[in-house]
C-alpha positions in Angstrom: 84.7 154.8 85.8 83.0 157.2 88.2 81.4 156.0 91.4 77.8 157.0 92.0 77.0 159.4 94.7 75.9 157.5 97.8 73.0 159.9 98.6 71.1 158.9 95.5 69.6 155.7 94.2 70.6 154.1 91.0 68.1 156.0 89.0 69.8 158.0 86.2 67.5 161.0 86.4 67.8 161.3 90.2 64.1 160.9 90.9 64.6 160.2 94.5 66.9 161.9 96.9 67.3 159.6 99.9 68.1 162.4 102.4 65.0 164.4 101.4 62.9 161.3 101.8 64.3 160.5 105.2 64.0 164.1 106.4 60.3 164.2 105.3 59.5 160.8 106.9 61.1 162.0 110.2 59.0 165.2 110.1 55.9 163.1 109.4 56.9 160.8 112.3 57.3 163.8 114.6 53.8 164.9 113.6 52.4 161.5 114.5 54.1 161.7 117.9 52.8 165.2 118.5 49.2 164.0 117.7 49.7 161.1 120.2 50.9 163.6 122.8 47.9 165.7 122.4 45.6 162.6 122.6 47.4 161.5 125.7 47.0 164.9 127.2 43.2 164.9 126.4 42.8 161.4 128.0 44.7 162.6 131.1 42.3 165.6 131.5 39.3 163.3 131.1 40.7 160.9 133.7 41.4 163.8 136.1 37.8 164.9 135.6 36.7 161.3 136.4 38.8 161.4 139.6 37.1 164.6 140.7 33.6 163.1 139.9 34.6 159.9 141.9 35.6 162.0 144.9 32.3 163.7 145.0 30.4 160.5 145.2 30.6 157.8 147.9 34.3 156.9 148.0 35.4 153.7 146.4 39.1 153.4 147.1 39.7 150.8 144.5 38.2 152.9 141.6 40.0 156.1 142.7 43.3 154.4 143.1 43.0 152.7 139.7 42.2 156.1 138.1 45.2 157.8 139.8 47.6 155.0 138.8 46.2 155.2 135.2 46.9 158.9 135.2 50.5 158.2 136.4 50.9 155.7 133.6 49.7 158.3 131.1 52.1 160.8 132.5 55.0 158.4 132.0 53.9 157.6 128.5 53.7 161.3 127.8 57.3 161.7 129.1 58.4 158.8 126.9 57.0 160.6 123.9 58.7 163.8 124.9 62.0 162.1 125.1 61.4 160.6 121.7 60.7 164.0 120.2 63.8 165.5 121.7 66.3 162.7 120.9 64.6 160.5 118.3 65.2 157.4 120.4 63.1 155.5 123.0 64.3 155.8 126.6 64.6 152.2 127.9 64.5 153.3 131.5 61.3 155.3 131.1 59.7 152.4 129.2 60.6 149.9 132.0 59.2 152.3 134.6 55.9 152.6 132.6 55.7 148.8 132.5 56.4 148.4 136.2 53.7 150.9 137.1 51.3 149.2 134.7 51.8 145.8 136.2 51.4 147.2 139.7 48.2 149.0 138.7 46.7 145.7 137.5 47.6 144.1 140.9 46.0 147.0 142.8 42.9 147.0 140.5 42.3 143.3 140.7 43.4 142.9 144.3 46.4 140.8 145.4 44.1 138.3 147.1 42.0 137.7 144.0 44.9 136.7 141.8 45.8 133.0 141.6 49.2 131.7 142.8 50.4 131.0 139.3 49.6 134.5 138.2 51.2 135.9 141.4 54.4 133.9 140.6 54.4 135.2 137.0 53.9 138.8 138.1 56.7 138.5 140.7 59.0 137.0 138.0 58.1 139.8 135.6 58.7 142.5 138.3 62.0 140.9 139.2 63.2 140.9 135.6 62.0 144.5 135.0 63.7 145.6 138.3 66.9 144.0 137.1 66.6 145.8 133.8 65.9 149.1 135.6 69.1 148.6 137.7 71.1 147.9 134.6 69.7 151.1 133.0 70.6 153.0 136.1 74.1 151.6 136.4 74.9 152.1 132.8 75.5 155.9 132.6 73.3 157.5 130.0 72.6 154.2 128.1 69.9 155.8 126.1 71.7 159.0 125.1 74.9 157.1 124.0 72.9 155.4 121.3 71.3 158.7 120.3 74.8 160.3 119.9 73.6 163.8 120.6 75.4 166.7 122.2 73.0 166.4 125.2 74.8 163.1 126.1 77.7 164.0 128.4 79.5 160.7 127.7 79.3 160.6 124.0 79.8 164.3 123.5 82.7 164.7 126.0 84.3 161.6 124.4 84.2 163.3 121.0 85.5 166.6 122.4 88.3 164.7 124.2 89.2 162.8 121.0 89.2 166.0 118.9 91.4 167.7 121.5 93.9 164.8 121.5 94.0 164.9 117.7 94.6 168.7 117.7 97.4 168.3 120.2 98.9 165.5 118.2 98.8 167.5 115.0 100.3 170.5 116.7 103.2 168.4 118.0 103.7 167.0 114.6 103.8 170.5 113.1 106.3 171.7 115.7 108.6 168.7 115.0 108.8 169.3 111.3 112.2 170.3 110.0 112.4 173.8 108.7 112.8 174.0 104.9 
């Protein structure tokens, strides 16, 4: 009995090629992310125009600060999407940074004195947990790229090169120790 080829489904006429489907779906996903990037860029431009308009009128620090922080959040989201387009994985560190800036933006917009004590405790707990996660991401070298397994990751790629080099040295030693026939 012959084994079926793993790249195809059980259909006898080979209607579906799994690799082609995955490749097309990844291209479609990239197209969606590119559209999201363009949308984020347009929203950033609109927010920058809003900041310019807000600066020409009587200055309301709360509104201007909220708009500036919102632009920073959009920039971080744009960076997150760029990392996804390059490596096809989400950067945990960047996502945590976006969340921290978003929480701090809400505190600035609503004012620290207007927030209840229970909400303040919840925000402090969330920031403490996010800060711990950010420290873990910083202490774990290239945590995001190790899962992506790309050649841009110095740990995963150098580990493979080192393993290939050791295998090559071992096979050369084995070849040298073979008896002559």
